[in-house]
C-alpha positions as CSV (number, residue, x, y, z in Angstrom):
1,X,150.3,98.6,21.9
2,X,150.2,97.6,18.8
3,X,153.4,100.2,17.6
4,X,150.0,101.8,15.6
5,X,150.4,105.1,18.2
6,X,154.0,106.7,17.4
7,X,155.9,106.6,20.9
8,X,156.3,110.1,22.7
9,X,159.1,111.6,22.4
10,X,160.1,113.8,26.3
11,X,159.3,116.6,24.5
12,X,155.7,115.4,23.7
13,X,155.2,114.9,27.3
14,X,156.6,117.7,28.4
15,X,154.7,119.9,26.9
16,X,151.0,117.4,27.5
17,X,151.6,117.6,30.9
18,X,152.4,121.7,30.8
19,X,149.1,121.9,29.1
20,X,147.5,120.0,31.3
21,X,148.7,121.5,34.6
22,X,147.4,125.1,32.9
23,X,143.8,123.4,32.0
24,X,144.2,122.8,35.3
25,X,144.9,126.1,37.1
26,X,141.7,127.4,34.7
27,X,139.3,125.2,35.5
28,X,140.6,125.8,40.0
29,X,138.9,129.3,39.1
30,X,136.1,127.7,38.4
31,X,132.9,127.4,40.6
32,X,133.4,124.1,42.8
33,X,130.5,122.5,41.0
34,X,132.1,123.5,37.6
35,X,134.8,122.3,38.7
36,X,133.5,119.1,39.3
37,X,131.4,119.5,35.9
38,X,135.3,119.5,34.8
39,X,136.2,116.4,36.6
40,X,133.8,113.8,36.0
41,X,133.7,115.0,31.7
42,X,137.5,114.7,31.2
43,X,137.4,110.6,33.1
44,X,134.6,110.1,31.1
45,X,136.1,111.0,27.9
46,X,139.3,110.2,29.5
47,X,137.5,106.1,30.1
48,X,136.2,105.9,26.2
49,X,139.7,106.5,25.1
50,X,140.7,103.2,26.9
51,X,137.7,101.9,26.2
52,X,137.8,102.5,21.9
53,X,142.2,101.7,22.7
54,X,141.3,97.9,23.6
55,X,138.7,97.4,21.1
56,X,141.3,98.6,19.1
57,X,143.8,96.4,20.6
58,X,141.8,93.6,20.1
59,X,139.7,94.0,16.8
60,X,143.9,94.4,15.5
61,X,144.7,91.1,16.9
62,X,142.1,88.9,15.9
63,X,143.4,90.6,12.4
64,X,146.5,89.0,13.6
65,X,145.1,86.1,14.5
66,X,143.4,85.0,11.4
67,X,140.0,86.8,12.0
68,X,139.0,88.6,9.6
69,X,137.4,88.3,5.9
70,X,137.4,90.6,2.6
71,X,134.8,93.6,2.0
72,X,133.6,95.2,-0.7
73,X,134.4,98.5,0.2
74,X,132.0,100.3,-2.5
75,X,128.9,97.9,-0.8
76,X,129.9,99.4,3.1
77,X,130.2,103.3,1.5
78,X,126.2,102.6,-0.7
79,X,125.0,101.1,3.5
80,X,126.1,104.1,4.7
81,X,124.9,106.3,2.7
82,X,121.6,104.5,2.9
């Protein structure tokens, strides 16, 4: 990890686990097709997050290695608005 994400405290992990357990309990009350759909969507979301994190880490490594360049932020904003 690059240090951009603060380390989780034990209490944060316990809260996350409880929240996830509660969500699973709620999903278990749904029909099997709905459970499958939610499971696939959750897994897809987790994979997107992993890919994004990998891209961010690669970008940070590139910047750390001197691969960055100066950018005119005003030009970037103008282009985005167009």
